[in-house]
C-alpha beads as a LAMMPS data file, in Angstrom:
LAMMPS data file: protein, C-alpha beads

327 atoms
326 bonds

1 atom types
1 bond types

-500.0 500.0 xlo xhi
-500.0 500.0 ylo yhi
-500.0 500.0 zlo zhi

Masses

1 110.0

Atoms # bond

1 1 1 -298.763 137.789 -251.245
2 1 1 -297.740 136.716 -255.045
3 1 1 -296.677 133.382 -253.217
4 1 1 -300.134 132.561 -251.232
5 1 1 -301.494 133.128 -254.450
6 1 1 -299.777 130.379 -256.284
7 1 1 -300.002 127.907 -253.708
8 1 1 -304.134 128.358 -254.152
9 1 1 -303.417 128.116 -257.438
10 1 1 -301.452 124.940 -257.110
11 1 1 -304.200 123.143 -254.346
12 1 1 -306.926 123.777 -257.154
13 1 1 -305.288 122.123 -260.156
14 1 1 -304.343 118.894 -258.289
15 1 1 -307.914 118.620 -256.116
16 1 1 -310.402 116.400 -257.886
17 1 1 -313.962 117.790 -259.299
18 1 1 -316.323 117.250 -257.273
19 1 1 -318.781 113.961 -258.168
20 1 1 -321.717 115.114 -260.123
21 1 1 -324.623 114.518 -258.051
22 1 1 -326.007 111.920 -259.705
23 1 1 -322.894 109.762 -259.729
24 1 1 -322.550 110.375 -255.947
25 1 1 -325.814 108.551 -255.636
26 1 1 -326.246 104.803 -254.940
27 1 1 -328.367 103.331 -257.635
28 1 1 -331.629 102.609 -256.409
29 1 1 -332.864 98.777 -256.048
30 1 1 -335.135 97.992 -258.659
31 1 1 -338.808 97.145 -257.476
32 1 1 -340.091 93.868 -258.542
33 1 1 -343.350 93.967 -260.413
34 1 1 -346.041 91.563 -260.257
35 1 1 -348.465 90.721 -262.761
36 1 1 -352.091 88.932 -261.700
37 1 1 -354.981 88.070 -263.793
38 1 1 -358.174 86.805 -262.427
39 1 1 -361.176 85.449 -264.708
40 1 1 -363.285 87.198 -262.423
41 1 1 -364.704 90.665 -261.704
42 1 1 -362.645 92.799 -259.234
43 1 1 -365.332 92.515 -256.557
44 1 1 -365.987 88.674 -257.273
45 1 1 -362.283 88.359 -256.897
46 1 1 -361.575 90.087 -253.896
47 1 1 -361.122 87.364 -251.689
48 1 1 -358.654 85.467 -253.636
49 1 1 -356.858 88.840 -254.717
50 1 1 -356.451 89.594 -250.968
51 1 1 -355.390 86.020 -249.934
52 1 1 -352.824 86.448 -252.593
53 1 1 -351.412 89.687 -251.354
54 1 1 -351.365 88.193 -248.085
55 1 1 -349.352 85.398 -248.999
56 1 1 -346.592 87.881 -250.673
57 1 1 -346.685 90.048 -247.451
58 1 1 -346.131 87.358 -245.329
59 1 1 -342.922 86.990 -246.959
60 1 1 -341.916 90.330 -246.688
61 1 1 -343.514 91.792 -249.790
62 1 1 -345.603 94.686 -249.171
63 1 1 -347.629 96.208 -252.046
64 1 1 -346.945 99.600 -252.980
65 1 1 -343.402 99.437 -250.636
66 1 1 -341.121 97.167 -251.959
67 1 1 -343.311 95.317 -254.705
68 1 1 -345.849 96.350 -256.978
69 1 1 -348.771 94.392 -257.990
70 1 1 -350.266 95.560 -261.130
71 1 1 -353.680 93.164 -261.199
72 1 1 -356.072 92.799 -264.216
73 1 1 -360.102 90.728 -263.738
74 1 1 -361.125 89.510 -266.775
75 1 1 -364.785 89.703 -265.666
76 1 1 -365.671 86.333 -267.580
77 1 1 -364.596 87.673 -270.748
78 1 1 -361.721 84.997 -271.522
79 1 1 -361.353 86.287 -274.701
80 1 1 -359.615 89.257 -273.343
81 1 1 -357.054 87.308 -271.605
82 1 1 -354.225 87.707 -274.242
83 1 1 -354.980 91.738 -274.036
84 1 1 -354.440 92.119 -270.378
85 1 1 -351.534 89.738 -270.309
86 1 1 -350.057 91.826 -273.067
87 1 1 -350.724 94.774 -270.953
88 1 1 -348.651 93.482 -268.271
89 1 1 -345.955 92.675 -270.388
90 1 1 -345.563 95.998 -271.435
91 1 1 -344.774 97.106 -267.622
92 1 1 -341.856 95.071 -267.762
93 1 1 -343.461 92.672 -264.919
94 1 1 -341.288 90.113 -263.312
95 1 1 -343.659 87.268 -263.171
96 1 1 -347.336 86.550 -263.579
97 1 1 -350.030 85.230 -261.066
98 1 1 -353.199 83.671 -262.770
99 1 1 -356.079 81.611 -261.199
100 1 1 -357.779 78.652 -262.815
101 1 1 -356.933 76.415 -265.802
102 1 1 -358.816 78.378 -268.526
103 1 1 -356.687 81.645 -267.306
104 1 1 -353.295 80.184 -267.183
105 1 1 -353.922 79.082 -271.075
106 1 1 -355.080 82.093 -272.009
107 1 1 -351.996 83.780 -270.491
108 1 1 -349.375 81.787 -271.556
109 1 1 -348.648 82.517 -274.894
110 1 1 -348.922 85.996 -274.982
111 1 1 -347.272 85.966 -271.653
112 1 1 -343.689 85.284 -273.569
113 1 1 -340.385 84.451 -271.600
114 1 1 -342.404 86.025 -268.247
115 1 1 -342.984 82.917 -265.726
116 1 1 -346.168 82.207 -265.045
117 1 1 -347.035 80.987 -261.606
118 1 1 -351.028 79.493 -261.389
119 1 1 -353.601 78.436 -258.343
120 1 1 -356.582 76.630 -258.140
121 1 1 -356.064 74.401 -261.092
122 1 1 -357.633 71.209 -260.689
123 1 1 -355.228 69.006 -263.107
124 1 1 -352.553 70.791 -264.769
125 1 1 -351.039 68.088 -266.803
126 1 1 -354.446 66.852 -268.185
127 1 1 -354.610 70.436 -269.015
128 1 1 -351.822 70.540 -270.529
129 1 1 -350.581 73.498 -268.399
130 1 1 -347.022 71.572 -267.612
131 1 1 -345.408 68.259 -268.634
132 1 1 -345.044 66.891 -265.459
133 1 1 -346.110 68.010 -261.629
134 1 1 -341.845 67.213 -260.664
135 1 1 -340.190 68.930 -263.868
136 1 1 -342.784 71.517 -265.003
137 1 1 -340.757 72.426 -268.079
138 1 1 -341.491 75.640 -270.214
139 1 1 -342.043 78.606 -267.838
140 1 1 -345.104 77.955 -265.731
141 1 1 -345.755 76.080 -262.414
142 1 1 -347.941 76.736 -259.145
143 1 1 -350.735 75.220 -256.839
144 1 1 -352.733 72.338 -257.987
145 1 1 -356.019 71.644 -255.869
146 1 1 -356.724 68.130 -257.392
147 1 1 -357.294 65.450 -254.956
148 1 1 -358.948 62.278 -256.567
149 1 1 -360.780 61.918 -253.641
150 1 1 -362.058 65.379 -253.286
151 1 1 -365.397 64.078 -255.339
152 1 1 -366.446 61.892 -253.119
153 1 1 -366.000 63.355 -249.908
154 1 1 -368.325 66.272 -251.631
155 1 1 -371.043 63.277 -252.472
156 1 1 -370.652 62.123 -248.954
157 1 1 -370.854 65.236 -247.481
158 1 1 -373.984 65.488 -249.404
159 1 1 -375.706 62.660 -248.277
160 1 1 -375.005 62.980 -244.936
161 1 1 -377.401 65.960 -245.425
162 1 1 -379.699 64.307 -247.595
163 1 1 -379.935 60.567 -247.020
164 1 1 -382.178 59.876 -249.461
165 1 1 -380.041 61.315 -252.224
166 1 1 -380.544 59.103 -255.702
167 1 1 -379.084 61.710 -258.649
168 1 1 -376.807 64.211 -258.647
169 1 1 -376.416 67.135 -261.608
170 1 1 -372.884 68.042 -261.780
171 1 1 -372.568 71.393 -263.756
172 1 1 -368.981 71.927 -265.201
173 1 1 -366.966 73.924 -267.992
174 1 1 -366.563 72.849 -271.550
175 1 1 -363.751 74.578 -272.182
176 1 1 -361.816 72.507 -269.244
177 1 1 -359.964 68.753 -269.245
178 1 1 -362.644 66.193 -268.198
179 1 1 -360.563 64.977 -265.423
180 1 1 -363.201 66.486 -262.655
181 1 1 -366.150 65.474 -263.930
182 1 1 -364.914 62.032 -264.964
183 1 1 -363.709 61.761 -261.110
184 1 1 -366.880 63.030 -259.963
185 1 1 -369.192 60.476 -262.337
186 1 1 -366.819 57.631 -261.198
187 1 1 -367.412 58.838 -257.339
188 1 1 -370.592 59.038 -257.712
189 1 1 -371.421 55.716 -259.148
190 1 1 -369.361 54.033 -256.452
191 1 1 -371.438 55.688 -253.992
192 1 1 -375.268 54.066 -255.843
193 1 1 -376.037 57.551 -257.153
194 1 1 -377.179 58.647 -260.461
195 1 1 -375.574 61.303 -262.377
196 1 1 -376.230 64.015 -264.934
197 1 1 -373.747 66.202 -266.649
198 1 1 -374.334 69.541 -267.738
199 1 1 -371.379 71.928 -269.387
200 1 1 -371.420 75.588 -269.856
201 1 1 -370.253 77.086 -272.580
202 1 1 -368.705 80.320 -271.027
203 1 1 -369.681 82.975 -268.806
204 1 1 -372.811 83.815 -270.862
205 1 1 -374.386 80.488 -271.113
206 1 1 -378.212 79.748 -270.707
207 1 1 -378.285 78.582 -267.529
208 1 1 -381.958 78.604 -267.464
209 1 1 -381.832 75.796 -270.423
210 1 1 -379.258 74.314 -267.636
211 1 1 -382.107 73.854 -265.129
212 1 1 -384.470 73.087 -267.377
213 1 1 -382.391 69.881 -268.022
214 1 1 -381.786 69.407 -264.346
215 1 1 -385.294 69.255 -263.887
216 1 1 -386.329 66.835 -266.458
217 1 1 -384.107 64.544 -264.875
218 1 1 -385.550 64.618 -261.667
219 1 1 -381.905 65.677 -259.867
220 1 1 -381.823 65.462 -256.064
221 1 1 -378.995 68.285 -255.968
222 1 1 -376.782 69.934 -257.781
223 1 1 -372.549 69.767 -257.773
224 1 1 -371.229 72.943 -259.430
225 1 1 -367.696 71.814 -260.415
226 1 1 -364.655 74.193 -259.419
227 1 1 -364.190 75.310 -262.862
228 1 1 -363.975 79.061 -264.277
229 1 1 -367.377 79.149 -266.250
230 1 1 -368.914 77.852 -263.236
231 1 1 -366.976 79.953 -260.998
232 1 1 -368.448 83.068 -262.901
233 1 1 -371.870 82.304 -262.895
234 1 1 -371.444 81.007 -258.932
235 1 1 -374.229 83.334 -257.692
236 1 1 -376.863 82.644 -260.641
237 1 1 -376.473 79.025 -260.234
238 1 1 -377.064 79.464 -256.633
239 1 1 -380.226 81.285 -256.852
240 1 1 -381.693 79.513 -259.722
241 1 1 -380.840 76.248 -257.245
242 1 1 -382.641 77.709 -254.511
243 1 1 -385.595 78.827 -257.153
244 1 1 -385.963 75.223 -257.627
245 1 1 -385.592 74.084 -254.458
246 1 1 -382.527 72.094 -255.035
247 1 1 -379.713 71.805 -252.551
248 1 1 -376.455 72.632 -254.188
249 1 1 -372.754 72.728 -253.338
250 1 1 -369.563 74.255 -254.652
251 1 1 -365.976 74.723 -253.833
252 1 1 -364.595 77.278 -251.279
253 1 1 -364.017 79.570 -254.196
254 1 1 -367.409 81.203 -253.927
255 1 1 -368.509 80.149 -250.324
256 1 1 -370.574 83.153 -250.331
257 1 1 -372.526 82.717 -253.271
258 1 1 -375.282 81.135 -251.747
259 1 1 -374.935 77.699 -251.934
260 1 1 -375.854 75.217 -248.915
261 1 1 -372.643 73.861 -248.857
262 1 1 -369.153 75.000 -250.503
263 1 1 -366.608 72.040 -249.651
264 1 1 -362.923 71.216 -251.206
265 1 1 -359.489 72.317 -250.801
266 1 1 -359.092 75.568 -249.387
267 1 1 -358.594 78.311 -252.456
268 1 1 -356.857 81.049 -250.012
269 1 1 -354.383 78.755 -249.009
270 1 1 -353.872 77.947 -252.912
271 1 1 -353.871 81.647 -253.257
272 1 1 -351.438 81.708 -250.457
273 1 1 -349.107 79.375 -251.771
274 1 1 -348.433 81.402 -254.814
275 1 1 -346.357 83.404 -252.744
276 1 1 -343.261 81.227 -252.082
277 1 1 -343.060 80.240 -255.728
278 1 1 -343.105 84.079 -256.466
279 1 1 -340.675 84.604 -254.380
280 1 1 -337.923 82.122 -255.264
281 1 1 -338.272 83.382 -259.249
282 1 1 -338.345 87.036 -258.185
283 1 1 -334.423 85.245 -256.789
284 1 1 -333.449 84.122 -259.753
285 1 1 -335.338 80.524 -259.952
286 1 1 -336.781 79.333 -263.500
287 1 1 -340.330 78.351 -262.864
288 1 1 -340.002 75.289 -265.100
289 1 1 -337.639 73.912 -262.435
290 1 1 -339.923 74.382 -259.696
291 1 1 -342.289 71.767 -258.893
292 1 1 -346.262 71.838 -258.459
293 1 1 -347.781 71.648 -255.129
294 1 1 -350.285 69.759 -254.654
295 1 1 -352.777 71.413 -251.766
296 1 1 -355.253 69.039 -249.358
297 1 1 -356.302 71.324 -246.997
298 1 1 -359.712 71.300 -246.899
299 1 1 -362.751 73.875 -245.909
300 1 1 -365.902 73.579 -245.423
301 1 1 -369.044 76.466 -245.342
302 1 1 -372.430 75.813 -244.521
303 1 1 -374.956 78.176 -245.122
304 1 1 -377.730 77.709 -242.677
305 1 1 -379.861 80.317 -244.489
306 1 1 -379.796 78.437 -247.387
307 1 1 -380.908 75.662 -245.491
308 1 1 -384.092 77.399 -243.821
309 1 1 -385.064 78.262 -247.385
310 1 1 -384.903 74.735 -248.372
311 1 1 -386.547 73.283 -245.274
312 1 1 -383.420 71.428 -244.802
313 1 1 -381.838 70.755 -241.040
314 1 1 -378.198 70.644 -241.147
315 1 1 -377.008 67.730 -238.829
316 1 1 -374.922 68.377 -236.042
317 1 1 -372.101 66.707 -236.786
318 1 1 -371.412 68.323 -240.144
319 1 1 -371.974 71.742 -238.264
320 1 1 -369.167 70.363 -236.414
321 1 1 -366.832 70.005 -239.147
322 1 1 -367.578 73.267 -240.480
323 1 1 -364.949 75.982 -240.820
324 1 1 -367.052 78.809 -241.552
325 1 1 -371.337 79.112 -240.826
326 1 1 -373.422 81.722 -242.429
327 1 1 -376.514 82.256 -240.516

Bonds

1 1 1 2
2 1 2 3
3 1 3 4
4 1 4 5
5 1 5 6
6 1 6 7
7 1 7 8
8 1 8 9
9 1 9 10
10 1 10 11
11 1 11 12
12 1 12 13
13 1 13 14
14 1 14 15
15 1 15 16
16 1 16 17
17 1 17 18
18 1 18 19
19 1 19 20
20 1 20 21
21 1 21 22
22 1 22 23
23 1 23 24
24 1 24 25
25 1 25 26
26 1 26 27
27 1 27 28
28 1 28 29
29 1 29 30
30 1 30 31
31 1 31 32
32 1 32 33
33 1 33 34
34 1 34 35
35 1 35 36
36 1 36 37
37 1 37 38
38 1 38 39
39 1 39 40
40 1 40 41
41 1 41 42
42 1 42 43
43 1 43 44
44 1 44 45
45 1 45 46
46 1 46 47
47 1 47 48
48 1 48 49
49 1 49 50
50 1 50 51
51 1 51 52
52 1 52 53
53 1 53 54
54 1 54 55
55 1 55 56
56 1 56 57
57 1 57 58
58 1 58 59
59 1 59 60
60 1 60 61
61 1 61 62
62 1 62 63
63 1 63 64
64 1 64 65
65 1 65 66
66 1 66 67
67 1 67 68
68 1 68 69
69 1 69 70
70 1 70 71
71 1 71 72
72 1 72 73
73 1 73 74
74 1 74 75
75 1 75 76
76 1 76 77
77 1 77 78
78 1 78 79
79 1 79 80
80 1 80 81
81 1 81 82
82 1 82 83
83 1 83 84
84 1 84 85
85 1 85 86
86 1 86 87
87 1 87 88
88 1 88 89
89 1 89 90
90 1 90 91
91 1 91 92
92 1 92 93
93 1 93 94
94 1 94 95
95 1 95 96
96 1 96 97
97 1 97 98
98 1 98 99
99 1 99 100
100 1 100 101
101 1 101 102
102 1 102 103
103 1 103 104
104 1 104 105
105 1 105 106
106 1 106 107
107 1 107 108
108 1 108 109
109 1 109 110
110 1 110 111
111 1 111 112
112 1 112 113
113 1 113 114
114 1 114 115
115 1 115 116
116 1 116 117
117 1 117 118
118 1 118 119
119 1 119 120
120 1 120 121
121 1 121 122
122 1 122 123
123 1 123 124
124 1 124 125
125 1 125 126
126 1 126 127
127 1 127 128
128 1 128 129
129 1 129 130
130 1 130 131
131 1 131 132
132 1 132 133
133 1 133 134
134 1 134 135
135 1 135 136
136 1 136 137
137 1 137 138
138 1 138 139
139 1 139 140
140 1 140 141
141 1 141 142
142 1 142 143
143 1 143 144
144 1 144 145
145 1 145 146
146 1 146 147
147 1 147 148
148 1 148 149
149 1 149 150
150 1 150 151
151 1 151 152
152 1 152 153
153 1 153 154
154 1 154 155
155 1 155 156
156 1 156 157
157 1 157 158
158 1 158 159
159 1 159 160
160 1 160 161
161 1 161 162
162 1 162 163
163 1 163 164
164 1 164 165
165 1 165 166
166 1 166 167
167 1 167 168
168 1 168 169
169 1 169 170
170 1 170 171
171 1 171 172
172 1 172 173
173 1 173 174
174 1 174 175
175 1 175 176
176 1 176 177
177 1 177 178
178 1 178 179
179 1 179 180
180 1 180 181
181 1 181 182
182 1 182 183
183 1 183 184
184 1 184 185
185 1 185 186
186 1 186 187
187 1 187 188
188 1 188 189
189 1 189 190
190 1 190 191
191 1 191 192
192 1 192 193
193 1 193 194
194 1 194 195
195 1 195 196
196 1 196 197
197 1 197 198
198 1 198 199
199 1 199 200
200 1 200 201
201 1 201 202
202 1 202 203
203 1 203 204
204 1 204 205
205 1 205 206
206 1 206 207
207 1 207 208
208 1 208 209
209 1 209 210
210 1 210 211
211 1 211 212
212 1 212 213
213 1 213 214
214 1 214 215
215 1 215 216
216 1 216 217
217 1 217 218
218 1 218 219
219 1 219 220
220 1 220 221
221 1 221 222
222 1 222 223
223 1 223 224
224 1 224 225
225 1 225 226
226 1 226 227
227 1 227 228
228 1 228 229
229 1 229 230
230 1 230 231
231 1 231 232
232 1 232 233
233 1 233 234
234 1 234 235
235 1 235 236
236 1 236 237
237 1 237 238
238 1 238 239
239 1 239 240
240 1 240 241
241 1 241 242
242 1 242 243
243 1 243 244
244 1 244 245
245 1 245 246
246 1 246 247
247 1 247 248
248 1 248 249
249 1 249 250
250 1 250 251
251 1 251 252
252 1 252 253
253 1 253 254
254 1 254 255
255 1 255 256
256 1 256 257
257 1 257 258
258 1 258 259
259 1 259 260
260 1 260 261
261 1 261 262
262 1 262 263
263 1 263 264
264 1 264 265
265 1 265 266
266 1 266 267
267 1 267 268
268 1 268 269
269 1 269 270
270 1 270 271
271 1 271 272
272 1 272 273
273 1 273 274
274 1 274 275
275 1 275 276
276 1 276 277
277 1 277 278
278 1 278 279
279 1 279 280
280 1 280 281
281 1 281 282
282 1 282 283
283 1 283 284
284 1 284 285
285 1 285 286
286 1 286 287
287 1 287 288
288 1 288 289
289 1 289 290
290 1 290 291
291 1 291 292
292 1 292 293
293 1 293 294
294 1 294 295
295 1 295 296
296 1 296 297
297 1 297 298
298 1 298 299
299 1 299 300
300 1 300 301
301 1 301 302
302 1 302 303
303 1 303 304
304 1 304 305
305 1 305 306
306 1 306 307
307 1 307 308
308 1 308 309
309 1 309 310
310 1 310 311
311 1 311 312
312 1 312 313
313 1 313 314
314 1 314 315
315 1 315 316
316 1 316 317
317 1 317 318
318 1 318 319
319 1 319 320
320 1 320 321
321 1 321 322
322 1 322 323
323 1 323 324
324 1 324 325
325 1 325 326
326 1 326 327
């Protein structure tokens, strides 16, 4: 018995102690966190946010499963953008996705070292967001929707629906560059159409005053430019245009707002187009080394409900071109 006891003691003294449970468990992989900032409300931005998530899901990133998306919506209050960005950086997000040029400017400084990826930006160089589209520099890159031919295509579409059009009122955002406004005015001159420029000073602009100016100049139609303050006021602009019996055109970003026509580069494609950038950044790429991509995928929505209210018959050739028709 003494010999057996000694053997047991000897084995116990040389056998390694069992490892603590924490040491035995494999390290859990870090789940990436992606911030998302939209200048509009959650309801108004639902379509674009869903498109953004779809783009990530297509690459295998499923929100709540292997990635966490922290979304913030400014509800048209652009002065809140730095605060919303600081909320995201406090959550240690790996990258921030941003919608619109004004939003990018409001986010960039507060983001610090966190990479920023944008979409639905007309001209990122003219807006001072990047130094060059091939080599963006700094910590920002993304998808541009700038096509120099888009304003002309929009006006040609309006002329197809309104052959007698002579004057167009362009409604833009006072807080962005002149690139899109100047391109639109140049396209109007080339087509022999007189133009009127109107600039909104934020999401709470006096739209009654804006449309009083439109009436005074006897515009035949309204083109709402694809700019943040305009997007924030999209439904009001569409409603006032309908009240004044003015055909109105906007970009696809708010196709459901009630405009007669929504035409331009596909916003949904732009939102999905951010996903490859985010994928590369999460895998170690630097945002400033990733060239800005220019989208040229056009989308046309025709609102026949608005057409009937205005007493306009949309030509069959225009309806054939439409990606979406609202009955």
